[in-house]
Backbone as ProteinMPNN parsed JSONL, in Angstrom:
{"seq_chain_A": "MIKDLAARVLRIYDELERESLDLHAMFEFTEAHSPEKQEEVLSAVAELVGVGFLRAGEGGDFYSRTEDGRIRVAGPRDVTLYTREGCHLCDAAKLTMMPIVKEFDGRFREVDIDDDPALLKRYNEDVPVIFVGPREVARHKIDADAFRRELQK", "coords_chain_A": {"N_chain_A": [[9.822, -7.13, 11.935], [6.434, -7.06, 11.151], [3.764, -7.349, 13.383], [0.978, -9.657, 13.798], [-1.447, -8.391, 14.659], [-0.937, -5.712, 14.043], [-0.662, -5.904, 11.265], [-3.25, -6.694, 10.695], [-4.655, -4.368, 11.402], [-3.687, -2.649, 9.384], [-4.806, -3.878, 7.131], [-7.516, -3.445, 7.395], [-8.172, -1.021, 6.235], [-8.289, -1.581, 3.487], [-10.373, -3.462, 3.456], [-12.555, -1.925, 4.279], [-12.432, 0.005, 2.426], [-11.448, 2.641, 2.857], [-9.868, 5.796, 3.386], [-9.13, 6.918, 5.761], [-9.344, 6.001, 9.226], [-11.053, 5.783, 12.345], [-10.24, 5.226, 15.819], [-12.295, 3.763, 17.02], [-13.431, 2.266, 14.925], [-11.248, 0.672, 14.334], [-11.044, -0.768, 16.74], [-13.493, -2.16, 16.648], [-13.258, -3.744, 14.277], [-11.088, -5.304, 14.821], [-12.0, -6.768, 16.798], [-11.682, -5.881, 19.411], [-12.898, -5.746, 22.233], [-12.589, -5.686, 24.927], [-10.952, -3.787, 27.544], [-8.258, -4.555, 27.729], [-7.695, -5.693, 25.209], [-8.166, -3.456, 23.637], [-6.072, -1.849, 24.456], [-3.982, -3.31, 23.339], [-4.504, -2.889, 20.619], [-4.156, -0.103, 20.525], [-1.434, -0.004, 21.116], [-0.42, -1.337, 18.874], [-1.189, 0.473, 16.883], [0.35, 2.693, 17.657], [2.882, 1.628, 17.185], [2.733, 1.307, 14.4], [2.475, 3.948, 13.56], [4.929, 4.846, 14.438], [6.739, 3.502, 12.736], [6.055, 4.567, 10.354], [3.861, 3.632, 8.886], [1.289, 4.325, 9.436], [-0.433, 7.455, 9.721], [-1.109, 9.949, 11.985], [-4.088, 11.792, 12.34], [-5.446, 15.115, 12.704], [-6.506, 15.807, 15.967], [-6.216, 13.234, 16.867], [-7.773, 10.83, 17.032], [-8.249, 9.77, 14.539], [-6.727, 8.016, 11.857], [-4.641, 7.762, 9.028], [-3.602, 5.579, 6.462], [-0.354, 5.202, 5.293], [1.336, 5.185, 2.101], [3.446, 3.394, 2.245], [2.485, 1.762, 4.289], [0.276, 0.637, 3.005], [1.465, -0.808, 0.903], [2.914, -2.621, 2.39], [1.131, -4.603, 3.224], [0.122, -5.544, 0.89], [-1.405, -7.775, -1.416], [-0.465, -10.839, -3.207], [-1.238, -10.542, -5.858], [-1.637, -7.896, -6.157], [-0.926, -5.078, -7.893], [1.123, -2.299, -8.191], [1.685, 0.763, -9.692], [3.917, 3.254, -9.661], [3.92, 6.489, -10.705], [3.903, 9.448, -12.795], [2.3, 12.34, -14.096], [2.582, 12.847, -17.572], [4.741, 11.198, -18.043], [6.38, 9.337, -20.264], [7.624, 6.82, -20.183], [6.232, 5.672, -18.112], [3.656, 5.502, -19.176], [4.15, 3.664, -21.23], [4.932, 1.441, -19.703], [2.543, 0.898, -18.346], [0.852, 0.174, -20.472], [2.102, -2.2, -21.242], [1.823, -3.729, -18.92], [-0.969, -3.966, -18.264], [-2.534, -5.926, -19.819], [-1.377, -8.27, -18.8], [-1.831, -8.089, -16.06], [-4.608, -8.303, -16.103], [-4.819, -10.872, -17.181], [-4.003, -12.447, -15.037], [-5.904, -11.863, -13.212], [-5.394, -9.729, -11.499], [-5.138, -6.969, -9.147], [-4.992, -3.613, -9.903], [-3.248, -0.646, -9.206], [-2.663, 2.71, -9.631], [-0.393, 5.187, -8.772], [0.26, 8.505, -8.342], [3.272, 9.987, -7.918], [3.746, 12.642, -7.428], [1.764, 13.524, -5.788], [2.347, 12.836, -3.214], [4.561, 13.688, -0.819], [6.587, 12.031, 0.345], [6.82, 9.892, -1.45], [7.543, 11.301, -3.728], [10.059, 12.277, -3.019], [11.412, 9.842, -2.762], [11.134, 8.535, -5.284], [11.518, 10.337, -7.366], [13.338, 10.566, -9.58], [13.041, 8.123, -10.755], [10.689, 6.985, -11.853], [8.862, 4.931, -14.154], [7.978, 3.008, -11.244], [7.467, -0.229, -10.211], [5.516, -2.402, -8.31], [4.786, -5.676, -7.206], [2.605, -7.026, -5.111], [4.218, -6.695, -2.011], [6.707, -6.39, -3.126], [9.231, -4.739, -4.935], [9.483, -4.775, -8.392], [10.329, -3.656, -10.765], [11.958, -0.84, -12.297], [11.956, 2.127, -14.174], [11.911, 0.723, -16.809], [9.91, -1.996, -18.041], [10.014, -5.488, -18.186], [8.143, -7.627, -19.944], [7.971, -10.462, -19.816], [9.361, -11.065, -17.432], [7.751, -9.682, -15.636], [5.351, -11.12, -15.902], [6.213, -13.573, -14.842], [6.558, -12.801, -12.179], [3.913, -12.411, -11.363], [3.033, -14.997, -11.575], [4.159, -16.303, -9.446]], "CA_chain_A": [[8.678, -7.846, 11.374], [5.171, -6.52, 11.61], [2.98, -8.346, 14.115], [-0.323, -10.0, 13.211], [-2.452, -7.375, 14.959], [-0.589, -4.519, 13.268], [-1.017, -6.209, 9.878], [-4.72, -6.676, 10.649], [-5.064, -2.955, 11.387], [-3.399, -2.116, 8.051], [-5.704, -4.479, 6.141], [-8.877, -2.931, 7.578], [-8.377, 0.072, 5.281], [-8.73, -2.18, 2.225], [-11.676, -4.089, 3.657], [-13.581, -0.888, 4.37], [-12.184, 0.943, 1.328], [-11.404, 3.964, 3.479], [-8.563, 6.457, 3.443], [-8.8, 7.12, 7.173], [-10.181, 5.265, 10.175], [-10.915, 6.194, 13.74], [-9.903, 4.133, 16.728], [-13.472, 2.923, 17.276], [-13.519, 1.3, 13.821], [-10.157, -0.297, 14.523], [-11.437, -1.657, 17.838], [-14.582, -3.027, 16.202], [-12.848, -4.7, 13.258], [-10.098, -6.218, 15.386], [-12.726, -7.419, 17.886], [-11.079, -5.442, 20.673], [-14.031, -5.315, 23.045], [-12.166, -5.498, 26.317], [-9.91, -2.761, 27.7], [-6.939, -5.137, 27.459], [-7.564, -5.808, 23.749], [-8.071, -2.097, 23.103], [-4.688, -1.421, 24.71], [-3.152, -3.974, 22.33], [-4.712, -2.17, 19.361], [-3.483, 1.198, 20.669], [-0.002, -0.273, 21.025], [-0.14, -1.639, 17.463], [-1.315, 1.736, 16.154], [1.54, 3.487, 17.98], [3.991, 1.007, 16.457], [2.561, 1.606, 12.981], [2.815, 5.363, 13.396], [6.374, 4.952, 14.647], [7.495, 3.018, 11.568], [5.624, 5.308, 9.177], [2.815, 2.949, 8.13], [0.081, 5.106, 9.697], [-0.224, 8.867, 10.006], [-2.165, 10.447, 12.856], [-4.775, 12.994, 11.884], [-5.671, 16.114, 13.748], [-7.435, 15.336, 16.987], [-5.655, 12.026, 17.425], [-8.571, 9.61, 16.956], [-8.281, 9.289, 13.16], [-5.426, 7.66, 11.292], [-4.639, 7.371, 7.618], [-2.533, 4.644, 6.133], [0.584, 5.733, 4.316], [1.568, 4.289, 0.971], [4.296, 2.31, 2.752], [1.605, 0.858, 5.02], [-0.545, -0.1, 2.043], [2.328, -1.764, 0.2], [3.366, -3.635, 3.358], [0.161, -5.695, 3.322], [-0.429, -5.808, -0.446], [-1.501, -9.186, -1.759], [0.442, -11.307, -4.258], [-1.711, -10.115, -7.178], [-1.816, -6.447, -6.126], [0.111, -4.438, -8.699], [1.168, -0.856, -8.003], [2.525, 1.521, -10.617], [4.223, 4.615, -9.24], [4.008, 7.21, -11.96], [3.595, 10.874, -12.747], [1.706, 12.836, -15.33], [3.522, 13.206, -18.632], [5.876, 10.263, -18.077], [6.184, 8.408, -21.384], [8.003, 5.473, -19.748], [5.125, 5.183, -17.279], [2.58, 5.129, -20.091], [4.567, 2.424, -21.905], [4.879, 0.361, -18.71], [1.137, 0.58, -18.094], [0.361, -0.561, -21.642], [2.675, -3.547, -21.181], [1.357, -4.424, -17.728], [-2.409, -4.161, -18.092], [-3.029, -7.238, -20.258], [-0.853, -9.318, -17.921], [-2.584, -7.952, -14.808], [-5.94, -8.878, -16.362], [-4.646, -12.317, -17.382], [-3.867, -13.087, -13.732], [-6.968, -11.345, -12.356], [-4.755, -8.91, -10.48], [-5.701, -5.655, -8.823], [-4.047, -2.6, -10.345], [-3.364, 0.672, -8.577], [-1.723, 3.694, -10.158], [-0.168, 6.21, -7.761], [1.05, 9.646, -8.821], [4.225, 10.323, -6.851], [3.715, 14.078, -7.163], [0.727, 13.776, -4.789], [2.82, 12.361, -1.913], [5.945, 14.171, -0.662], [7.523, 10.936, 0.63], [7.043, 9.167, -2.703], [8.269, 12.206, -4.622], [11.458, 12.26, -2.589], [11.966, 8.508, -2.974], [11.099, 8.043, -6.663], [11.485, 11.46, -8.3], [14.117, 10.312, -10.797], [12.998, 6.692, -11.048], [9.431, 6.447, -12.363], [7.917, 4.199, -13.32], [8.403, 1.991, -10.286], [6.384, -1.206, -10.21], [5.489, -3.378, -7.228], [3.823, -6.769, -7.18], [2.523, -7.234, -3.666], [5.141, -5.794, -1.321], [8.037, -6.467, -3.753], [9.539, -3.933, -6.113], [9.88, -5.684, -9.467], [10.899, -2.954, -11.918], [12.102, 0.614, -12.345], [12.253, 2.727, -15.477], [11.334, -0.068, -17.903], [9.372, -3.27, -17.587], [10.178, -6.654, -19.043], [6.843, -8.307, -19.863], [8.135, -11.853, -19.38], [9.731, -11.043, -16.007], [6.544, -9.249, -14.916], [4.446, -12.269, -15.903], [6.74, -14.544, -13.872], [6.271, -12.285, -10.836], [2.503, -12.672, -11.054], [2.83, -16.441, -11.494], [4.71, -16.823, -8.183]], "C_chain_A": [[7.394, -7.3, 11.986], [4.335, -7.635, 12.242], [1.617, -8.537, 13.471], [-1.367, -8.917, 13.441], [-2.18, -6.103, 14.157], [-0.943, -4.733, 11.796], [-2.533, -6.181, 9.708], [-5.231, -5.245, 10.588], [-4.831, -2.363, 9.995], [-4.364, -2.647, 6.991], [-7.142, -3.956, 6.246], [-9.169, -1.819, 6.571], [-8.861, -0.464, 3.932], [-10.121, -2.773, 2.354], [-12.801, -3.056, 3.65], [-13.489, 0.131, 3.235], [-12.226, 2.383, 1.821], [-9.982, 4.498, 3.479], [-8.137, 6.726, 4.885], [-9.806, 6.364, 8.035], [-9.998, 5.858, 11.559], [-10.636, 4.972, 14.607], [-11.084, 3.206, 16.979], [-13.653, 1.882, 16.176], [-12.43, 0.239, 13.962], [-10.489, -1.281, 15.643], [-12.488, -2.661, 17.367], [-14.08, -4.12, 15.251], [-11.686, -5.59, 13.676], [-10.69, -6.978, 16.57], [-12.097, -7.138, 19.245], [-12.181, -4.857, 21.559], [-13.647, -5.088, 24.506], [-11.103, -4.399, 26.383], [-8.505, -3.297, 27.387], [-6.682, -5.24, 25.961], [-7.439, -4.429, 23.109], [-6.667, -1.529, 23.324], [-3.733, -2.053, 23.704], [-3.272, -3.272, 20.984], [-4.007, -0.813, 19.413], [-1.968, 1.05, 20.55], [0.403, -0.562, 19.574], [-0.204, -0.37, 16.622], [-0.091, 2.614, 16.409], [2.762, 2.946, 17.249], [3.927, 1.372, 14.971], [2.854, 3.071, 12.669], [4.33, 5.534, 13.484], [7.212, 4.509, 13.467], [7.024, 3.666, 10.271], [4.565, 4.63, 8.334], [1.441, 3.587, 8.341], [0.502, 6.542, 9.997], [-1.403, 9.336, 10.846], [-2.762, 11.712, 12.264], [-4.902, 13.98, 13.026], [-6.72, 15.594, 14.717], [-7.044, 13.99, 17.57], [-6.469, 10.754, 17.324], [-8.6, 9.002, 15.558], [-6.864, 9.059, 12.661], [-5.598, 7.328, 9.822], [-3.441, 6.465, 7.393], [-1.633, 5.304, 5.091], [0.72, 4.744, 3.161], [2.467, 3.128, 1.386], [3.465, 1.283, 3.53], [0.735, 0.031, 4.095], [0.276, -1.176, 1.343], [2.722, -2.916, 1.128], [2.434, -4.831, 3.421], [-0.494, -6.006, 1.972], [-0.386, -7.304, -0.735], [-0.627, -9.55, -2.948], [0.005, -10.944, -5.671], [-2.05, -8.62, -7.204], [-0.633, -5.809, -6.836], [0.005, -2.932, -8.515], [2.151, -0.261, -8.991], [2.687, 2.921, -10.064], [4.609, 5.389, -10.482], [3.918, 8.713, -11.72], [3.048, 11.276, -14.106], [2.796, 13.22, -16.324], [4.722, 12.289, -18.762], [5.644, 9.232, -19.175], [6.599, 6.976, -21.031], [6.902, 4.848, -18.893], [3.964, 4.716, -18.153], [2.905, 3.81, -20.793], [4.494, 1.237, -20.951], [3.436, -0.068, -18.463], [0.543, -0.213, -19.255], [0.865, -2.002, -21.648], [2.039, -4.369, -20.059], [-0.108, -4.838, -17.757], [-2.929, -5.49, -18.641], [-2.575, -8.38, -19.348], [-1.58, -9.285, -16.579], [-3.968, -8.59, -14.98], [-5.864, -10.395, -16.522], [-4.614, -13.062, -16.056], [-4.91, -12.603, -12.729], [-6.396, -10.543, -11.188], [-5.52, -7.628, -10.223], [-4.634, -4.621, -9.13], [-4.323, -1.288, -9.637], [-2.268, 1.55, -9.15], [-1.623, 4.832, -9.158], [0.747, 7.284, -8.34], [1.971, 10.1, -7.691], [4.203, 11.803, -6.505], [2.655, 14.462, -6.138], [1.154, 13.396, -3.373], [4.279, 12.766, -1.741], [6.967, 13.064, -0.395], [7.841, 10.157, -0.641], [7.821, 10.02, -3.696], [9.753, 12.205, -4.288], [12.13, 10.93, -2.954], [12.122, 8.157, -4.461], [11.196, 9.132, -7.734], [12.186, 11.178, -9.626], [13.947, 8.885, -11.317], [11.701, 6.159, -11.64], [9.593, 5.967, -13.794], [8.622, 3.233, -12.372], [7.205, 1.065, -10.113], [6.584, -2.2, -9.067], [4.461, -4.447, -7.548], [3.779, -7.198, -5.723], [3.466, -6.256, -3.003], [6.537, -5.741, -1.961], [8.161, -5.516, -4.929], [10.064, -4.869, -7.189], [10.486, -4.971, -10.667], [10.983, -1.459, -11.653], [12.448, 0.999, -13.77], [11.592, 1.98, -16.635], [10.859, -1.4, -17.337], [9.629, -4.338, -18.649], [8.906, -7.491, -18.871], [6.969, -9.738, -19.355], [8.485, -11.937, -17.892], [8.524, -10.644, -15.156], [5.544, -10.407, -14.818], [4.901, -13.313, -14.889], [6.474, -14.096, -12.436], [4.826, -12.575, -10.439], [2.2, -14.163, -10.963], [3.287, -17.019, -10.166], [3.605, -17.054, -7.162]], "O_chain_A": [[7.301, -7.108, 13.198], [4.222, -8.728, 11.688], [1.156, -7.696, 12.7], [-2.099, -8.559, 12.518], [-3.115, -5.486, 13.646], [-1.472, -3.826, 11.152], [-3.04, -5.701, 8.694], [-6.137, -4.94, 9.813], [-5.692, -1.649, 9.48], [-4.7, -1.929, 6.049], [-7.897, -4.026, 5.277], [-10.301, -1.691, 6.105], [-9.741, 0.128, 3.307], [-10.956, -2.607, 1.465], [-13.867, -3.291, 3.082], [-14.346, 1.004, 3.096], [-12.94, 3.225, 1.278], [-9.018, 3.738, 3.563], [-6.947, 6.758, 5.197], [-10.946, 6.122, 7.638], [-8.931, 6.368, 11.9], [-10.784, 3.832, 14.166], [-10.902, 1.998, 17.134], [-13.994, 0.734, 16.464], [-12.672, -0.946, 13.735], [-10.247, -2.481, 15.515], [-12.391, -3.855, 17.647], [-14.437, -5.288, 15.404], [-11.336, -6.53, 12.962], [-9.995, -7.728, 17.256], [-11.992, -8.015, 20.102], [-12.37, -3.642, 21.623], [-14.333, -4.362, 25.226], [-10.434, -4.118, 25.389], [-7.668, -2.576, 26.845], [-5.592, -4.917, 25.489], [-6.69, -4.254, 22.148], [-6.143, -0.811, 22.472], [-2.781, -1.41, 23.262], [-2.276, -3.077, 20.287], [-3.339, -0.421, 18.457], [-1.304, 1.893, 19.948], [1.439, -0.09, 19.105], [0.635, -0.161, 15.746], [0.446, 3.213, 15.478], [3.583, 3.716, 16.751], [4.944, 1.705, 14.362], [3.422, 3.385, 11.623], [4.93, 6.273, 12.704], [8.278, 5.071, 13.215], [7.54, 3.348, 9.199], [4.375, 5.002, 7.176], [0.538, 3.41, 7.523], [1.613, 6.81, 10.454], [-2.559, 9.145, 10.467], [-2.052, 12.583, 11.76], [-4.514, 13.704, 14.161], [-7.715, 15.0, 14.302], [-7.495, 13.638, 18.66], [-5.914, 9.672, 17.513], [-8.945, 7.83, 15.408], [-5.936, 9.796, 12.993], [-6.576, 6.695, 9.423], [-2.41, 6.584, 8.055], [-2.116, 5.895, 4.125], [0.267, 3.603, 3.251], [2.273, 2.001, 0.931], [3.712, 0.081, 3.439], [0.481, -1.144, 4.362], [-0.166, -2.317, 1.209], [2.846, -4.058, 0.685], [2.883, -5.955, 3.645], [-1.539, -6.654, 1.92], [0.55, -8.001, -0.346], [-0.101, -8.667, -3.625], [0.809, -11.031, -6.598], [-2.669, -8.135, -8.151], [0.517, -5.979, -6.43], [-1.073, -2.356, -8.664], [3.289, -0.712, -9.115], [1.727, 3.689, -10.001], [5.512, 4.996, -11.221], [3.864, 9.175, -10.581], [3.307, 10.63, -15.121], [3.798, 13.838, -15.963], [5.638, 12.585, -19.529], [4.799, 8.348, -19.028], [5.998, 6.021, -21.522], [6.673, 3.64, -18.948], [3.366, 3.67, -17.902], [2.04, 2.945, -20.932], [4.051, 0.154, -21.334], [3.145, -1.261, -18.379], [-0.194, -1.174, -19.034], [0.13, -2.917, -22.019], [1.755, -5.554, -20.23], [-0.453, -5.938, -17.323], [-3.721, -6.139, -17.958], [-3.311, -9.348, -19.15], [-1.907, -10.334, -16.024], [-4.435, -9.323, -14.109], [-6.743, -11.117, -16.054], [-5.131, -14.174, -15.952], [-4.815, -12.897, -11.538], [-6.848, -10.661, -10.049], [-6.421, -7.254, -10.973], [-3.498, -4.739, -8.67], [-5.472, -0.871, -9.487], [-1.094, 1.18, -9.154], [-2.639, 5.385, -8.738], [1.864, 7.001, -8.772], [1.507, 10.541, -6.64], [4.6, 12.185, -5.404], [2.639, 15.598, -5.664], [0.398, 13.613, -2.426], [5.149, 12.246, -2.441], [8.101, 13.154, -0.863], [8.995, 9.802, -0.884], [8.669, 9.506, -4.426], [10.599, 12.14, -5.181], [13.277, 10.907, -3.399], [13.12, 7.554, -4.854], [10.969, 8.848, -8.91], [11.664, 11.524, -10.686], [14.655, 8.486, -12.242], [11.618, 4.961, -11.911], [10.374, 6.533, -14.559], [9.703, 2.719, -12.66], [6.079, 1.515, -9.898], [7.666, -2.758, -8.885], [3.396, -4.158, -8.094], [4.772, -7.67, -5.167], [3.513, -5.09, -3.394], [7.447, -5.123, -1.41], [7.303, -5.488, -5.812], [10.974, -5.661, -6.943], [11.102, -5.62, -11.513], [10.195, -0.893, -10.895], [13.15, 0.274, -14.475], [10.792, 2.564, -17.365], [11.336, -1.866, -16.302], [9.476, -4.101, -19.847], [8.631, -7.998, -17.784], [6.154, -10.179, -18.545], [7.957, -12.789, -17.177], [8.304, -11.204, -14.082], [4.961, -10.637, -13.758], [4.083, -13.876, -14.162], [6.195, -14.926, -11.571], [4.556, -12.944, -9.296], [1.214, -14.555, -10.339], [2.856, -18.108, -9.787], [3.879, -17.489, -6.043]]}, "name": "protein", "num_of_chains": 1, "seq": "MIKDLAARVLRIYDELERESLDLHAMFEFTEAHSPEKQEEVLSAVAELVGVGFLRAGEGGDFYSRTEDGRIRVAGPRDVTLYTREGCHLCDAAKLTMMPIVKEFDGRFREVDIDDDPALLKRYNEDVPVIFVGPREVARHKIDADAFRRELQK"}
């Protein structure tokens, strides 16, 4: 189970709408002003790197959140469609989903698996893959009624 501080670090990326953050930003936005609190943040960052939710950049002070890290803290109305260019099932799923996402005032994110080696390995034969919050709700085809029920939860 991810600890509160680690989850807070992962959520900062959404709050700041940034792809990467340095340690100073993490300290500031977790209110880690004392050396003890900064050590807690460093420990949380190390944990997140260890489980694959953050990726260290060159130089060590900057970190980017992985897709697994983003999904881990996705909200209940955050909808993610894992897709690839030229996928007719993905296009059909998106057409089915978008009116329902709008109906529930959800946030939609489309992610091309071909841009991320980990996602390509995981979902190469399975797109589209659809998540609502941190839960996978569909692969290959989407059932509009089941999708609507997921957003109603």
